[in-house]
C-alpha positions as CSV (number, residue, x, y, z in Angstrom):
1,M,46.2,19.0,172.1
2,P,49.4,20.6,170.7
3,R,52.7,19.9,172.3
4,R,54.5,22.7,174.0
5,S,58.2,23.2,173.4
6,K,60.4,22.5,176.3
7,Q,62.9,25.1,175.1
8,P,62.3,28.7,176.4
9,D,61.6,31.5,174.0
10,H,64.3,33.7,175.5
11,P,67.2,31.4,176.7
12,S,69.6,32.9,179.2
13,G,72.0,31.5,181.7
14,I,75.4,31.7,183.3
15,H,78.6,30.5,181.7
16,R,81.8,30.6,183.6
17,G,80.3,33.1,186.0
18,I,79.1,35.4,183.2
19,H,75.4,36.0,182.9
20,Y,74.2,36.2,179.3
21,A,70.8,36.8,177.6
22,L,69.4,35.8,174.2
23,E,66.3,36.9,172.4
24,P,65.0,36.2,168.9
25,N,65.7,38.9,166.4
26,A,63.1,40.2,164.0
27,A,64.8,38.3,161.2
28,P,64.2,34.6,161.4
29,G,67.2,32.5,162.3
30,F,69.0,35.4,164.1
31,W,69.4,36.0,167.8
32,R,70.4,39.1,169.8
33,Y,72.8,38.5,172.7
34,A,74.2,40.5,175.5
35,Y,76.7,39.9,178.4
36,A,79.2,41.8,180.5
37,I,82.7,40.9,181.5
38,R,84.0,43.2,184.1
39,D,83.2,46.7,182.9
40,R,82.8,45.8,179.2
41,V,79.3,45.1,177.9
42,R,79.2,43.0,174.8
43,S,76.2,42.6,172.5
44,G,75.5,41.6,169.0
45,R,73.7,38.9,167.0
46,V,74.4,35.4,166.0
47,Q,72.8,33.3,163.3
48,A,71.3,30.0,164.4
49,K,68.0,28.2,163.6
50,L,67.9,26.4,166.9
51,P,68.0,28.1,170.3
52,L,70.6,25.7,171.7
53,L,72.9,26.4,168.8
54,A,72.6,30.1,169.5
55,V,73.4,29.5,173.2
56,R,76.5,27.5,172.2
57,R,77.8,30.3,169.9
58,V,77.3,32.9,172.7
59,R,79.2,30.7,175.1
60,M,82.0,30.4,172.6
61,R,82.2,34.2,172.4
62,I,82.3,34.4,176.2
63,D,85.2,32.0,176.2
64,R,87.1,33.9,173.5
65,D,86.6,37.2,175.4
66,M,87.7,35.7,178.7
67,R,90.9,34.4,177.0
68,G,91.5,37.9,175.6
69,D,91.2,39.5,179.1
70,R,93.6,37.0,180.6
71,T,96.3,37.8,178.0
72,E,95.8,41.5,178.4
73,A,96.1,41.3,182.2
74,T,99.5,39.6,182.0
75,R,101.1,42.4,179.9
């Protein structure tokens, strides 16, 4: 009997209160992502062979966007 992967095909989650979604792109090794911070919706693609690496890269983008919002709010 073949072993089933414990990793989901479409990982999604919440990071620092921001809901994000990932799905595999048509090209192997690429993932489409989307998330919204306040009224801005961000989407794009990241390159990663492993789903957990793609999740990490999206979380890093969320952190970067949140830092940018904080500096703009203080101006």
